[in-house]
Backbone bond lengths (Angstrom), bond angles and torsions (degrees), N, CA, C in turn:
res aa  C-N    CA-C-N  psi(-1)  N-CA   C-N-CA  omega(-1)  CA-C   N-CA-C  phi
1 M - - - 1.446 - - 1.527 110.87 -
2 Q 1.328 116.94 -31.06 1.461 119.29 178.17 1.522 111.10 -66.58
3 K 1.327 116.79 -32.64 1.463 121.43 -179.72 1.522 111.26 -61.21
4 Y 1.333 116.57 -32.91 1.466 121.79 -177.17 1.528 110.64 -111.35
5 A 1.333 117.99 40.09 1.466 122.63 -176.37 1.528 112.63 -60.69
6 D 1.335 117.78 -31.04 1.463 120.44 179.77 1.535 112.51 -81.82
7 L 1.310 117.51 -8.19 1.465 123.47 178.36 1.531 106.91 -123.52
8 P 1.332 117.18 107.32 1.469 119.00 -174.12 1.529 112.62 -53.79
9 M 1.328 116.03 125.35 1.462 121.88 178.53 1.521 107.71 -116.56
10 D 1.320 115.88 118.01 1.459 118.39 178.31 1.530 110.13 -90.81
11 L 1.317 116.01 -179.77 1.467 120.90 -176.27 1.526 111.62 -61.78
12 A 1.332 118.01 -38.47 1.466 120.95 179.82 1.528 110.84 -64.08
13 D 1.334 117.26 -44.16 1.465 121.12 178.49 1.523 110.67 -62.38
14 A 1.319 115.99 -47.30 1.469 120.62 -179.71 1.524 110.83 -61.12
15 S 1.331 116.45 -38.14 1.464 120.34 179.13 1.519 111.61 -63.76
16 L 1.334 117.83 -39.84 1.467 120.58 178.26 1.528 111.43 -66.27
17 V 1.322 116.85 -38.66 1.470 119.93 178.62 1.529 109.86 -63.98
18 I 1.325 117.57 -47.32 1.468 121.48 179.87 1.522 110.71 -64.34
19 L 1.325 117.33 -41.77 1.462 121.04 -179.81 1.525 111.17 -64.33
20 A 1.336 117.47 -39.95 1.464 120.51 177.08 1.521 110.82 -60.52
21 E 1.316 116.64 -41.34 1.461 119.83 178.83 1.516 111.54 -66.40
22 E 1.323 117.60 -38.55 1.469 121.53 179.18 1.528 112.13 -69.58
23 L 1.345 116.71 -40.77 1.469 120.97 -177.54 1.530 112.97 -80.88
24 G 1.321 116.33 -21.44 1.452 119.82 177.94 1.519 114.48 85.58
25 H 1.332 117.71 18.84 1.471 120.69 173.24 1.516 109.40 -152.18
26 G 1.323 116.31 158.87 1.455 121.90 -176.22 1.508 114.00 -111.73
27 R 1.320 118.02 27.67 1.463 120.50 177.06 1.521 108.65 -80.96
28 I 1.348 116.34 119.67 1.457 121.19 -177.11 1.527 110.40 -132.37
29 L 1.313 115.61 165.84 1.463 123.93 168.61 1.518 105.99 -119.52
30 S 1.319 117.64 114.33 1.455 121.06 -178.92 1.519 110.05 -151.24
31 T 1.323 115.55 139.73 1.466 120.38 173.45 1.520 110.42 -86.82
32 D 1.299 117.50 -3.42 1.466 123.87 -179.68 1.525 109.10 -85.56
33 M 1.310 116.20 76.48 1.468 121.71 -174.03 1.528 112.72 -66.29
34 R 1.326 116.95 -42.53 1.463 120.60 -174.31 1.527 111.94 -65.75
35 D 1.316 116.69 -50.55 1.467 119.62 -175.58 1.522 112.51 -64.77
36 F 1.313 117.57 -41.55 1.464 119.14 -176.31 1.521 113.28 -79.21
37 Q 1.333 117.14 -3.28 1.462 119.50 166.81 1.523 109.31 -77.17
38 A 1.338 117.55 -26.33 1.465 122.44 -177.71 1.529 112.65 -94.65
39 Y 1.324 117.49 -37.46 1.466 120.70 -177.29 1.523 111.05 -65.96
40 R 1.312 115.10 148.56 1.459 121.88 176.69 1.516 108.36 -130.91
41 W 1.319 116.99 151.76 1.465 121.67 173.53 1.516 107.40 -114.66
42 K 1.278 116.73 154.63 1.474 122.35 -173.67 1.526 109.97 51.79
43 T 1.309 116.19 37.35 1.456 126.08 174.78 1.529 114.99 74.44
44 H 1.319 119.21 -33.40 1.465 118.43 -172.59 1.522 115.08 -137.33
45 K 1.302 119.48 -10.23 1.459 120.39 -174.78 1.536 111.18 -86.80
46 P 1.342 117.70 128.94 1.466 119.75 178.14 1.528 110.94 -73.89
47 F 1.326 115.48 155.87 1.458 120.65 176.58 1.522 110.34 -79.62
48 Q 1.318 115.78 151.16 1.465 122.22 174.05 1.520 106.02 -108.62
49 N 1.336 116.52 103.73 1.440 121.52 -179.12 1.531 108.64 -83.95
50 L 1.300 116.89 113.21 1.465 121.93 -175.14 1.539 112.33 -72.52
51 L 1.334 118.10 -8.41 1.461 120.72 175.04 1.524 112.19 -82.91
52 L 1.311 117.21 -13.99 1.461 121.09 178.53 1.528 109.36 -88.47
53 P 1.320 117.91 134.24 1.465 120.45 -176.93 1.526 114.69 -63.06
54 D 1.322 118.57 -27.88 1.464 120.91 -177.41 1.521 113.42 -95.13
55 S 1.329 117.70 11.69 1.465 120.61 -178.51 1.506 111.66 -83.13
């Protein structure tokens, strides 16, 4: 959460980031399009939001 201090991260967002790291993939379902364009898992990998048509 400190890494993204300029972009508010709530408990749900933080939970998805931690879960992606534990599961070993960044496939998520989220209506939070803006934040998950910025968040990364495993330090550098972007999330794949399955709600977006081009994901």
